[in-house]
C-alpha positions as CSV (number, residue, x, y, z in Angstrom):
1,M,-100.6,35.1,20.2
2,Q,-101.4,33.8,23.6
3,L,-98.0,32.0,23.8
4,T,-96.2,35.2,22.8
5,S,-98.0,37.3,25.4
6,S,-97.4,34.9,28.3
7,S,-93.7,34.7,27.3
8,I,-93.5,38.5,27.4
9,I,-95.1,38.6,30.9
10,L,-92.7,35.9,32.0
11,T,-89.8,37.9,30.6
12,I,-90.8,41.0,32.4
13,L,-90.8,39.1,35.7
14,L,-87.2,38.0,34.9
15,V,-85.8,41.4,34.2
16,G,-84.6,41.8,37.8
17,S,-82.3,38.8,37.4
18,V,-80.0,40.4,34.9
19,T,-77.6,41.8,37.5
20,Y,-77.4,38.4,39.2
21,W,-76.1,36.7,36.0
22,G,-73.4,39.3,35.8
23,T,-71.7,37.5,38.7
24,L,-72.2,33.9,37.6
25,P,-69.0,31.8,36.8
26,F,-69.3,31.3,33.0
27,V,-66.1,29.2,33.0
28,S,-63.8,31.6,31.4
29,T,-60.1,31.3,30.9
30,E,-59.4,33.0,34.2
31,S,-58.6,31.2,37.5
32,K,-62.1,29.9,38.1
33,T,-61.4,27.2,35.4
34,S,-59.2,25.3,37.8
35,E,-62.0,25.3,40.5
36,F,-64.1,23.0,38.3
37,H,-61.2,20.7,37.5
38,Q,-60.4,20.2,41.2
39,T,-64.0,19.6,42.3
40,N,-66.8,17.6,40.7
41,S,-67.3,17.2,37.0
42,F,-68.6,20.4,35.4
43,N,-72.0,20.4,33.8
44,P,-73.6,23.5,32.3
45,D,-77.1,22.0,32.8
46,D,-76.5,22.4,36.5
47,M,-75.9,26.1,36.0
48,V,-79.2,26.4,34.0
49,E,-81.2,24.7,36.8
50,K,-79.8,27.1,39.4
51,S,-80.3,30.2,37.4
52,P,-83.3,32.6,37.8
53,A,-84.5,31.7,34.3
54,G,-83.7,28.0,34.6
55,E,-87.3,26.8,34.5
56,L,-87.9,28.6,31.3
57,Y,-84.9,27.2,29.5
58,I,-85.6,23.7,30.8
59,K,-89.1,24.1,29.3
60,V,-87.6,25.2,26.0
61,N,-85.2,22.3,25.9
62,A,-88.0,19.8,26.6
63,L,-90.2,21.3,23.9
64,S,-87.4,21.1,21.4
65,L,-87.8,17.3,21.6
66,S,-91.5,16.9,22.0
67,A,-92.9,20.0,20.2
68,P,-90.1,21.6,18.2
69,N,-92.3,24.2,16.5
70,K,-93.5,25.5,19.8
71,A,-90.0,25.6,21.1
72,M,-88.9,27.7,18.1
73,V,-91.7,30.2,18.7
74,L,-90.7,30.5,22.3
75,I,-87.0,31.0,21.4
76,E,-88.0,33.7,18.9
77,T,-90.1,35.4,21.6
78,I,-87.1,35.3,24.0
79,K,-84.8,36.8,21.4
80,A,-87.2,39.6,20.5
81,H,-88.4,40.6,24.0
82,S,-86.2,39.3,26.8
83,P,-83.2,41.3,28.1
84,L,-81.8,38.0,29.2
85,Y,-81.1,37.1,25.6
86,Q,-78.4,39.8,25.8
87,Q,-76.6,37.7,28.4
88,P,-74.1,35.3,26.6
89,F,-75.0,32.3,28.8
90,Y,-78.7,32.5,27.9
91,R,-78.2,33.4,24.3
92,I,-75.8,30.5,23.7
93,H,-78.2,28.0,25.4
94,A,-81.1,29.2,23.2
95,N,-79.0,28.9,20.0
96,F,-77.7,25.5,20.9
97,T,-81.4,24.4,21.3
98,L,-82.3,26.1,18.0
99,A,-79.4,24.3,16.2
100,R,-80.6,20.9,17.5
101,I,-84.1,21.6,16.3
102,Y,-82.9,22.3,12.8
103,L,-80.7,19.2,12.8
104,N,-83.6,17.0,13.8
105,Q,-85.7,18.5,11.0
106,G,-83.0,17.5,8.5
107,K,-81.8,21.1,8.0
108,A,-78.2,20.3,8.6
109,N,-76.7,23.4,6.9
110,K,-78.9,25.8,8.8
111,S,-78.0,24.0,12.0
112,L,-74.3,24.3,11.2
113,D,-74.6,28.0,10.5
114,I,-76.1,28.6,13.9
115,T,-73.5,26.4,15.6
116,F,-70.7,28.5,14.0
117,E,-72.4,31.6,15.4
118,V,-72.4,30.0,18.9
119,L,-68.7,29.2,18.5
120,E,-67.8,32.8,17.8
121,D,-70.0,34.0,20.6
122,A,-68.3,31.6,23.1
123,K,-64.8,32.6,22.0
124,A,-65.7,36.3,22.3
125,H,-66.8,35.8,26.0
126,N,-64.3,33.2,27.0
127,L,-66.9,30.5,27.7
128,I,-64.8,27.4,27.4
129,W,-67.7,24.9,27.9
130,A,-69.7,26.5,25.0
131,E,-66.6,26.7,22.8
132,A,-65.9,23.0,23.5
133,M,-69.5,21.9,22.8
134,A,-69.9,23.9,19.6
135,T,-66.5,22.6,18.3
136,K,-67.7,19.0,19.0
137,N,-71.0,19.6,17.3
138,I,-69.4,21.1,14.2
139,A,-67.0,18.1,14.1
140,T,-69.9,15.7,14.3
141,Q,-71.5,17.3,11.2
142,Y,-68.1,17.2,9.3
143,T,-67.9,13.5,10.2
144,K,-71.3,12.8,8.7
145,R,-70.3,14.6,5.6
146,G,-67.1,12.5,5.3
147,E,-64.8,15.5,6.0
148,L,-62.8,13.5,8.4
149,S,-59.5,15.5,8.5
150,K,-61.5,18.7,9.6
151,A,-63.5,16.6,12.1
152,R,-60.4,15.1,13.7
153,E,-58.7,18.4,14.1
154,L,-61.8,19.9,15.8
155,L,-62.4,16.9,18.0
156,V,-58.8,17.1,19.4
157,R,-59.4,20.8,20.2
158,S,-62.8,20.1,21.9
159,L,-61.3,17.2,23.9
160,E,-58.5,19.5,25.1
161,L,-61.1,22.1,26.2
162,S,-63.5,19.7,27.9
163,R,-60.7,18.1,29.8
164,S,-59.4,21.5,31.0
165,I,-62.6,22.2,32.8
166,N,-63.4,18.5,33.8
167,Y,-66.5,18.5,31.6
168,E,-66.7,14.7,31.5
169,R,-70.0,14.2,29.7
170,L,-68.6,16.2,26.7
171,T,-65.3,14.3,26.9
172,M,-67.2,11.1,26.6
173,A,-69.1,12.4,23.6
174,N,-65.8,13.5,22.0
175,Y,-64.4,10.0,22.5
176,N,-67.5,8.6,20.7
177,V,-67.1,10.7,17.6
178,L,-63.3,10.3,17.5
179,A,-63.9,6.5,17.5
180,I,-66.3,6.9,14.6
181,V,-63.7,8.8,12.6
182,N,-61.1,6.1,13.3
183,S,-63.6,3.4,12.5
184,I,-64.4,4.9,9.1
185,Q,-60.7,5.3,8.3
186,G,-60.1,1.6,9.0
187,K,-58.2,2.3,12.3
188,R,-60.2,-0.2,14.3
189,N,-57.7,-0.4,17.1
190,Q,-57.9,3.3,17.7
191,A,-61.7,3.2,17.4
192,L,-62.0,0.5,20.0
193,H,-59.6,2.4,22.3
194,Y,-61.7,5.6,22.2
195,Y,-65.0,3.7,22.6
196,H,-63.7,2.0,25.7
197,K,-62.4,5.3,27.1
198,G,-65.9,6.7,26.6
199,L,-67.5,3.7,28.4
200,E,-65.1,4.2,31.3
201,I,-66.6,7.7,31.8
202,A,-70.1,6.4,31.2
203,K,-69.9,4.3,34.4
204,N,-70.3,7.6,36.3
205,Y,-73.2,8.8,34.2
206,P,-75.6,5.8,33.6
207,D,-78.4,8.1,32.6
208,D,-76.4,9.8,29.8
209,T,-77.6,8.9,26.3
210,T,-74.1,9.0,24.9
211,Q,-73.6,5.5,26.4
212,T,-76.4,4.2,24.2
213,H,-74.7,5.7,21.1
214,I,-71.3,4.2,22.1
215,V,-72.7,0.7,22.6
216,T,-74.6,1.0,19.3
217,N,-71.5,2.1,17.4
218,L,-69.5,-0.8,19.0
219,G,-72.1,-3.3,17.6
220,Y,-71.8,-1.6,14.2
221,L,-67.9,-1.8,14.4
222,Y,-68.0,-5.5,15.2
223,A,-70.4,-6.1,12.3
224,Q,-68.0,-4.3,9.9
225,S,-65.3,-6.7,11.3
226,K,-67.6,-9.7,10.6
227,N,-67.6,-10.6,14.3
228,W,-71.4,-11.4,14.2
229,K,-71.6,-12.8,17.8
230,Q,-70.2,-9.6,19.4
231,A,-72.1,-7.4,17.0
232,L,-75.4,-9.0,18.1
233,E,-74.5,-8.8,21.8
234,Y,-73.6,-5.1,21.7
235,T,-76.6,-4.3,19.6
236,D,-79.0,-6.1,22.0
237,D,-77.4,-4.1,24.8
238,A,-77.9,-0.9,22.8
239,I,-81.6,-1.5,22.3
240,E,-82.0,-2.3,26.0
241,L,-80.2,1.0,26.9
242,Y,-82.4,2.9,24.4
243,N,-85.6,1.5,25.9
244,A,-84.5,2.5,29.4
245,S,-83.3,6.0,28.3
246,N,-85.1,9.3,27.7
247,I,-84.1,9.5,24.0
248,E,-87.2,10.9,22.2
249,S,-86.2,10.2,18.6
250,R,-86.7,6.6,17.4
251,D,-84.2,7.3,14.6
252,A,-81.6,6.2,17.2
253,L,-82.9,2.6,16.8
254,V,-82.2,2.5,13.0
255,V,-78.5,1.7,13.3
256,P,-79.0,-1.1,15.9
257,Y,-81.7,-2.6,13.8
258,I,-79.6,-2.5,10.6
259,T,-76.7,-4.0,12.4
260,K,-78.9,-6.9,13.6
261,A,-80.3,-7.3,10.0
262,T,-76.7,-7.5,8.6
263,A,-75.6,-10.0,11.2
264,Y,-78.6,-12.2,10.5
265,M,-78.0,-12.0,6.7
266,N,-74.5,-13.3,7.2
267,L,-75.8,-16.0,9.5
268,N,-78.2,-17.0,6.7
269,D,-81.3,-16.2,8.9
270,L,-83.2,-14.2,6.3
271,D,-86.4,-14.2,8.2
272,N,-84.9,-12.2,11.1
273,A,-83.0,-10.0,8.6
274,N,-86.3,-9.1,7.0
275,R,-87.8,-8.4,10.4
276,Y,-85.2,-5.9,11.4
277,I,-85.0,-4.2,7.9
278,D,-88.8,-3.7,8.0
279,A,-88.5,-2.3,11.6
280,S,-85.9,0.2,10.4
281,F,-88.1,1.5,7.5
282,D,-91.1,1.7,9.9
283,I,-89.1,4.2,11.9
284,L,-87.7,6.3,9.1
285,T,-89.7,9.4,8.1
286,D,-89.3,12.3,5.6
287,I,-87.3,14.3,8.1
288,S,-85.0,11.4,9.2
289,P,-81.3,12.1,8.6
290,T,-80.2,11.3,5.0
291,R,-77.3,9.2,6.3
292,L,-79.6,6.8,8.2
293,K,-81.8,6.4,5.1
294,M,-78.7,5.5,3.0
295,I,-77.6,2.9,5.5
296,A,-81.0,1.4,5.5
297,Y,-81.3,1.3,1.7
298,E,-77.8,-0.3,1.4
299,A,-78.8,-3.1,3.8
300,L,-82.2,-3.6,2.0
301,S,-80.3,-4.0,-1.3
302,K,-78.0,-6.6,0.2
303,L,-80.9,-8.6,1.6
304,R,-82.9,-8.5,-1.7
305,F,-79.7,-9.6,-3.5
306,L,-79.3,-12.6,-1.2
307,E,-83.0,-13.5,-1.9
308,S,-82.3,-13.3,-5.7
309,R,-84.7,-10.4,-6.0
310,I,-82.3,-8.6,-8.3
311,N,-84.5,-5.8,-9.6
312,E,-85.6,-4.8,-6.1
313,A,-81.9,-4.9,-5.0
314,K,-81.0,-2.6,-7.8
315,Q,-83.9,-0.2,-7.1
316,A,-82.8,0.1,-3.4
317,T,-79.3,1.2,-4.5
318,L,-80.8,3.8,-6.8
319,E,-83.0,5.1,-4.0
320,C,-79.9,5.4,-1.8
321,L,-77.9,7.3,-4.3
322,S,-80.8,9.6,-5.4
323,L,-81.6,10.9,-1.9
324,P,-81.2,14.7,-1.3
325,E,-77.8,15.6,0.0
326,A,-76.6,12.0,-0.7
327,N,-73.4,13.4,-2.3
328,N,-72.5,14.9,1.1
329,F,-72.1,11.4,2.6
330,L,-69.1,9.9,0.8
331,L,-68.9,6.7,2.8
332,E,-72.5,5.8,2.4
333,S,-72.5,6.8,-1.3
334,G,-69.5,4.5,-1.8
335,R,-71.2,1.6,-0.1
336,C,-74.3,1.9,-2.2
337,M,-72.3,2.3,-5.3
338,R,-70.2,-0.8,-4.5
339,Q,-73.5,-2.8,-3.9
340,Q,-74.6,-1.6,-7.3
341,A,-71.3,-2.9,-8.8
342,E,-71.9,-6.3,-7.3
343,I,-75.4,-6.4,-8.9
344,S,-73.9,-5.5,-12.2
345,V,-71.3,-8.4,-11.9
346,Y,-74.2,-10.8,-11.2
347,L,-76.0,-9.6,-14.3
348,G,-72.8,-9.9,-16.4
349,H,-72.3,-6.2,-17.0
350,Y,-68.6,-6.2,-16.2
351,E,-67.6,-2.9,-17.8
352,Q,-70.4,-1.1,-16.0
353,S,-69.5,-2.8,-12.7
354,L,-65.8,-1.6,-13.1
355,D,-67.0,2.0,-13.6
356,E,-69.3,1.8,-10.6
357,L,-66.6,0.2,-8.4
358,Q,-64.0,2.8,-9.4
359,K,-66.4,5.5,-8.4
360,A,-67.0,3.8,-5.1
361,L,-63.2,3.6,-4.5
362,S,-62.9,7.3,-5.3
363,Y,-65.4,8.0,-2.5
364,Y,-63.5,5.7,0.0
365,E,-60.1,7.2,-0.8
366,S,-61.5,10.7,-0.2
367,V,-62.7,9.7,3.3
368,P,-60.4,7.6,3.5
369,S,-61.9,4.3,4.6
370,E,-59.4,1.4,4.6
371,V,-62.0,-1.2,5.5
372,D,-64.2,-0.4,2.4
373,I,-61.2,0.0,0.1
374,I,-60.1,-3.6,1.1
375,E,-63.6,-5.0,0.4
376,S,-63.8,-3.2,-3.0
377,I,-60.4,-4.7,-4.0
378,K,-61.9,-8.1,-3.4
379,V,-64.8,-7.2,-5.7
380,L,-62.4,-6.0,-8.3
381,A,-60.6,-9.4,-8.2
382,D,-64.0,-11.1,-8.8
383,I,-64.9,-8.8,-11.7
384,H,-61.6,-9.4,-13.6
385,A,-61.8,-13.1,-12.9
386,N,-65.3,-13.2,-14.4
387,K,-64.1,-11.2,-17.4
388,G,-61.2,-13.7,-18.0
389,D,-58.5,-11.2,-16.9
390,F,-57.0,-13.8,-14.6
391,G,-53.6,-12.1,-14.2
392,V,-55.2,-8.8,-13.1
393,G,-57.7,-10.6,-10.9
394,Y,-55.0,-12.5,-9.2
395,M,-53.1,-9.3,-8.6
396,Y,-56.1,-7.7,-6.9
397,L,-56.7,-10.9,-4.9
398,E,-53.1,-10.8,-3.6
399,E,-53.5,-7.2,-2.6
400,Y,-56.8,-8.0,-0.8
401,H,-55.4,-10.8,1.3
402,Q,-52.3,-8.7,2.2
403,R,-54.2,-5.7,3.3
404,N,-56.9,-7.7,5.1
405,N,-54.4,-9.7,7.0
406,E,-52.6,-6.6,8.2
407,L,-56.0,-5.2,9.4
408,L,-56.8,-8.4,11.3
409,F,-53.4,-8.7,12.8
410,G,-53.7,-5.2,14.1
411,E,-57.0,-6.1,15.8
412,R,-55.4,-9.1,17.5
413,E,-52.5,-7.0,18.6
414,F,-54.9,-4.5,20.2
415,S,-56.6,-7.2,22.2
416,F,-53.2,-8.4,23.4
417,N,-52.3,-4.8,24.4
418,Q,-55.6,-4.4,26.3
419,M,-54.7,-7.5,28.3
420,Q,-51.3,-6.1,29.1
421,E,-52.7,-2.7,30.1
422,A,-55.2,-4.5,32.5
423,Y,-52.3,-6.5,34.0
424,Q,-50.1,-3.3,34.5
425,A,-53.1,-1.5,36.0
426,S,-53.6,-4.3,38.5
427,R,-50.0,-4.3,39.5
428,K,-50.1,-0.5,40.0
429,K,-53.1,-0.8,42.3
430,D,-51.2,-3.4,44.4
431,E,-48.2,-1.2,44.7
432,I,-50.4,1.7,46.0
433,A,-52.0,-0.7,48.5
434,L,-48.6,-1.8,49.7
435,L,-47.4,1.8,50.2
436,K,-50.6,2.5,52.2
437,S,-49.9,-0.5,54.4
438,E,-46.3,0.6,55.1
439,K,-47.5,4.1,56.0
440,A,-50.0,2.6,58.5
441,L,-47.3,0.5,60.1
442,S,-45.0,3.5,60.4
443,E,-47.7,5.4,62.2
444,I,-48.4,2.5,64.6
445,R,-44.6,2.4,65.6
446,E,-44.9,6.0,66.7
447,Q,-47.5,5.3,69.4
448,Q,-46.8,5.5,73.1
449,D,-45.0,2.8,75.1
450,E,-48.1,1.5,76.8
451,L,-49.5,0.5,73.4
452,R,-46.5,-1.8,72.6
453,I,-48.4,-4.9,73.4
454,Y,-51.2,-3.8,71.1
455,L,-48.7,-2.9,68.5
456,F,-47.2,-6.3,68.6
457,I,-50.6,-7.9,68.1
458,A,-51.4,-5.5,65.3
459,I,-48.1,-6.1,63.5
460,A,-48.6,-9.9,63.9
461,V,-52.1,-9.7,62.4
462,L,-51.0,-7.3,59.6
463,G,-48.0,-9.5,58.9
464,F,-50.1,-12.7,58.6
465,G,-52.6,-10.8,56.5
466,A,-49.8,-9.4,54.2
467,F,-48.5,-13.0,53.9
468,L,-51.9,-14.3,52.8
469,Y,-52.4,-11.3,50.5
470,Q,-49.0,-11.7,48.9
471,K,-49.5,-15.4,48.5
472,N,-52.8,-14.9,46.7
473,R,-51.4,-12.1,44.6
474,S,-48.4,-14.4,43.6
475,H,-50.9,-17.0,42.4
476,Y,-52.8,-14.3,40.5
477,F,-49.7,-12.9,38.8
478,A,-48.5,-16.4,37.9
479,A,-51.9,-17.1,36.3
480,M,-51.8,-13.8,34.5
481,N,-48.3,-14.4,33.2
482,Q,-49.5,-17.8,32.0
483,T,-52.4,-16.2,30.2
484,L,-50.1,-13.6,28.5
485,T,-47.6,-16.4,27.5
486,S,-50.5,-18.4,26.0
487,S,-51.7,-15.3,24.2
488,N,-48.2,-14.8,22.7
489,K,-48.1,-18.4,21.6
490,E,-51.5,-18.1,20.1
491,L,-50.5,-15.0,18.2
492,S,-47.4,-16.7,16.9
493,K,-49.5,-19.7,15.9
494,D,-52.0,-17.5,14.1
495,A,-49.2,-15.9,12.1
496,L,-48.5,-19.3,10.5
497,Q,-51.9,-20.9,10.6
498,D,-55.2,-20.2,8.7
499,T,-57.7,-19.4,11.4
500,L,-60.7,-20.9,9.6
501,T,-59.5,-24.3,8.4
502,G,-56.6,-24.8,10.8
503,L,-54.3,-25.5,7.8
504,H,-51.0,-23.8,7.2
505,N,-51.1,-20.4,5.5
506,R,-49.0,-18.5,3.0
507,R,-46.4,-17.4,5.6
508,F,-45.8,-21.0,6.6
509,V,-45.2,-22.0,2.9
510,E,-42.5,-19.3,2.7
511,A,-40.9,-20.7,5.9
512,F,-41.2,-24.2,4.5
513,L,-39.3,-23.2,1.3
514,E,-36.7,-21.5,3.4
515,N,-36.2,-24.7,5.3
516,I,-35.8,-26.7,2.1
517,N,-33.2,-24.2,1.0
518,N,-31.3,-24.7,4.2
519,E,-28.1,-26.7,3.7
520,T,-28.9,-28.7,6.8
521,Y,-32.1,-30.0,5.2
522,T,-31.9,-33.7,4.8
523,S,-33.3,-35.4,1.7
524,S,-32.0,-38.0,-0.7
525,D,-30.3,-36.9,-3.9
526,D,-33.1,-38.5,-6.0
527,A,-35.9,-36.8,-4.1
528,R,-38.4,-35.1,-6.4
529,Y,-41.1,-32.5,-5.6
530,S,-44.5,-31.9,-7.0
531,V,-46.6,-28.7,-6.4
532,C,-50.3,-28.5,-6.9
533,L,-52.6,-25.5,-6.7
534,L,-56.3,-26.5,-6.3
535,D,-59.3,-24.2,-6.6
536,L,-62.9,-24.9,-5.6
537,D,-65.1,-24.3,-8.7
538,H,-67.9,-21.7,-8.5
539,F,-67.2,-21.0,-4.9
540,K,-68.5,-17.4,-5.2
541,K,-71.9,-18.8,-6.2
542,V,-72.0,-20.8,-2.9
543,N,-71.4,-17.6,-0.9
544,D,-73.9,-15.6,-2.9
545,T,-76.6,-18.3,-2.7
546,H,-76.2,-19.7,0.8
547,G,-74.2,-17.1,2.7
548,H,-70.6,-16.9,3.9
549,N,-71.2,-19.2,6.8
550,V,-72.0,-22.1,4.4
551,G,-69.0,-21.1,2.3
552,D,-66.9,-21.4,5.5
553,E,-68.3,-24.9,6.1
554,V,-67.3,-25.9,2.6
555,L,-63.8,-24.6,3.0
556,I,-63.4,-26.4,6.3
557,E,-64.6,-29.7,4.8
558,A,-62.3,-29.3,1.8
559,G,-59.4,-28.8,4.2
560,R,-60.4,-32.0,6.0
561,R,-60.6,-34.1,2.9
562,L,-57.2,-32.9,1.6
563,T,-55.6,-33.5,5.0
564,R,-56.9,-37.1,5.0
565,L,-55.6,-37.8,1.5
566,I,-52.3,-36.1,1.8
567,G,-51.6,-37.1,5.4
568,D,-47.9,-36.9,6.4
569,D,-46.7,-37.3,2.8
570,G,-46.6,-33.6,2.1
571,M,-47.2,-30.0,3.1
572,L,-50.8,-28.7,2.8
573,A,-51.8,-25.0,3.1
574,R,-54.7,-22.7,2.4
575,W,-53.2,-20.4,-0.2
576,G,-56.0,-17.8,0.0
577,G,-59.8,-17.6,-0.6
578,E,-60.9,-21.0,-2.0
579,E,-57.4,-22.0,-3.1
580,F,-55.3,-24.8,-1.5
581,L,-51.6,-25.5,-2.2
582,F,-49.7,-28.7,-1.4
583,I,-46.1,-29.8,-2.0
584,I,-45.2,-33.5,-2.1
585,E,-41.8,-35.0,-1.8
586,H,-41.4,-38.4,-3.5
587,K,-38.9,-40.7,-5.3
588,Q,-41.1,-42.4,-7.9
589,S,-41.8,-40.2,-10.9
590,D,-45.3,-41.5,-11.2
591,A,-46.2,-41.4,-7.5
592,F,-47.9,-38.0,-7.6
593,V,-50.5,-38.6,-10.4
594,P,-52.5,-41.2,-8.6
595,L,-52.7,-39.0,-5.5
596,L,-54.0,-36.1,-7.7
597,N,-56.6,-38.4,-9.2
598,R,-57.8,-39.5,-5.8
599,I,-58.2,-35.9,-4.7
600,T,-60.1,-35.0,-7.8
601,D,-62.4,-38.0,-7.4
602,T,-63.2,-37.3,-3.8
603,F,-64.4,-33.8,-4.7
604,S,-66.5,-34.9,-7.7
605,T,-68.1,-38.1,-6.3
606,T,-68.9,-37.2,-2.7
607,Q,-71.2,-34.3,-1.8
608,F,-70.4,-31.8,0.9
609,A,-72.6,-31.9,4.0
610,T,-73.6,-28.4,5.1
611,S,-76.2,-26.7,7.3
612,V,-78.4,-26.1,4.2
613,G,-78.1,-29.7,3.0
614,P,-75.7,-31.6,0.8
615,L,-73.9,-29.6,-2.0
616,V,-72.0,-30.8,-5.0
617,I,-68.5,-29.2,-4.9
618,T,-66.0,-29.8,-7.6
619,A,-62.4,-28.6,-7.9
620,S,-59.9,-27.6,-10.6
621,S,-56.2,-28.0,-10.1
622,G,-52.9,-27.3,-11.8
623,A,-49.6,-29.1,-11.0
624,V,-45.9,-29.0,-11.7
625,T,-44.3,-32.4,-11.0
626,N,-41.1,-34.2,-10.6
627,M,-38.8,-31.2,-9.9
628,P,-35.5,-31.6,-8.0
629,R,-35.1,-29.4,-5.0
630,T,-32.9,-26.9,-6.8
631,L,-35.4,-26.4,-9.6
632,L,-38.3,-26.0,-7.2
633,L,-36.5,-23.2,-5.3
634,A,-35.1,-21.5,-8.4
635,N,-38.4,-21.4,-10.3
636,W,-40.8,-20.9,-7.4
637,G,-42.2,-17.7,-8.8
638,E,-42.7,-19.2,-12.3
639,T,-44.2,-22.3,-10.7
640,L,-47.0,-20.2,-9.3
641,N,-47.9,-19.0,-12.9
642,L,-49.7,-22.4,-13.2
643,Q,-52.6,-20.3,-11.7
644,T,-53.4,-19.3,-15.3
645,N,-53.5,-22.9,-16.4
646,Y,-55.8,-24.2,-13.8
647,F,-58.1,-21.1,-14.0
648,T,-58.6,-21.7,-17.7
649,A,-59.3,-25.4,-17.3
650,P,-62.2,-25.7,-14.8
651,S,-63.3,-29.1,-13.5
652,K,-60.3,-31.0,-14.7
653,T,-56.6,-31.5,-13.7
654,D,-53.7,-30.1,-15.7
655,E,-50.3,-31.6,-15.2
656,I,-47.1,-29.8,-16.4
657,N,-44.0,-32.0,-16.3
């Protein structure tokens, strides 16, 4: 009662300010819009501070973070007793604050209803800044629900409005959410593009908390791309920014902590992974956003699975999927369902795992999320291989590699484009500097006769300076061109080389066969070819038990051993996953079998040295031998059907003459 009475007294004191607010520029669609665009960046908070009731609304805003219940009482008092609430500017500010309070309390639907009211209010009174902000806030809620098409449409509209009035802080926030939408849909290039555009604006507003969110999301994006080094770097930066910011809610630390936990899991540092998982759950409360809880439970399930605590891993996925409003978050539901499917595969419940994975895929396709669809296709391949459906499993494996390579190639292309853009921007700046120098020289020539001697000296100095400048810039451009040329060569190399093992890849094999088919290819008439497809046994168990980094060590060592044994006698390639393919040209019909035996022996008799200690790694292989060139090329597709033979004969070598 005391709070209400004091608010009424304060309101009475503010009645006289109503007429003043009738003259304030509310940023309508009239000519005053351009004034903001031509001057400094627009910020409605500045208008609040300068208004007669600014102190009251600043107090309400602060209370909404530290004491939300008191803030709600104060807002209701203003609504009931203050004539200022009839002014659109004050009313919209109060309702924005109210919507944020409901959102922080986990009442997303109530918050959304109020935001829609604000949107209609803003449109009715031509308040562009409020329309832009409400549109962005609605888009953010749609993004969290997985309604990405609606979100994208609203974000484009909000971005258009915020730019029209030079509202840079809101433009930065729009870039952040647009990047999230693109990231979810697997458009990582576009996501990176928008994140970096947001960071460019953030340089002007180091105190804006949106910068913390962008850096957090960049870390999460790099974790999704399995770039653990950059994921950890961005996440450390995000935590540092958070600690230096005025963000009240500790929920903002959940995503950075989960990102660090995920990175440490994949680096096989389970102690640190547990540390950050525990820190995340220490932060979460009953009113924390459902989406954050789902992200945390999914990460917890993955960690317990790596620790072989299967029941706890399964319980974590069930907790994730049973949260209130979990069905509203399609992406997170899909990820928890996919984790449940992987647990079912481990337990040998293959039919159940297929049902769970199909449900996860339906979630991803509704979003859609290309990254998660690709990962699920890989799990489908594993399920069918474990069931014995090797043909279907191989089909899914092919699709996985094709789509994943397209995604990775797009990311390399984006990095190359960024380098080109930086180069072009640098050249543009130099052109502008040169134009300014020419203008200065022109003005000097127009000086009076008595200044000719000074003009001569000035021109000489400028000429010498320009010479040195141009010389330095020439060296710079030469170095930049060399960098770009090297990048092009590297991209071309990557197209034909497996980035992990350094061996040839599938594209190189296709080029190799085309070369053999060329009439100019020289080989003797009695030359024969043998083809072998070799698979590392139980490789998935290595990844599941020791982590993908140890799996990578095994693949690299396998490539080295095969390279030493085959040498220059044939063509060796990483066919995909844990599969290696090699083609040998020879004249003696029995020359291939001893080589194949040596390869089998070196895998079965010599352990693999890894960061977790020596491991016993065996291999299975299938071969088609002694084919003339014409038969090799004519039956290449059938030759690859030996996949079935070697899959069904683990730990031994099959030879098909």
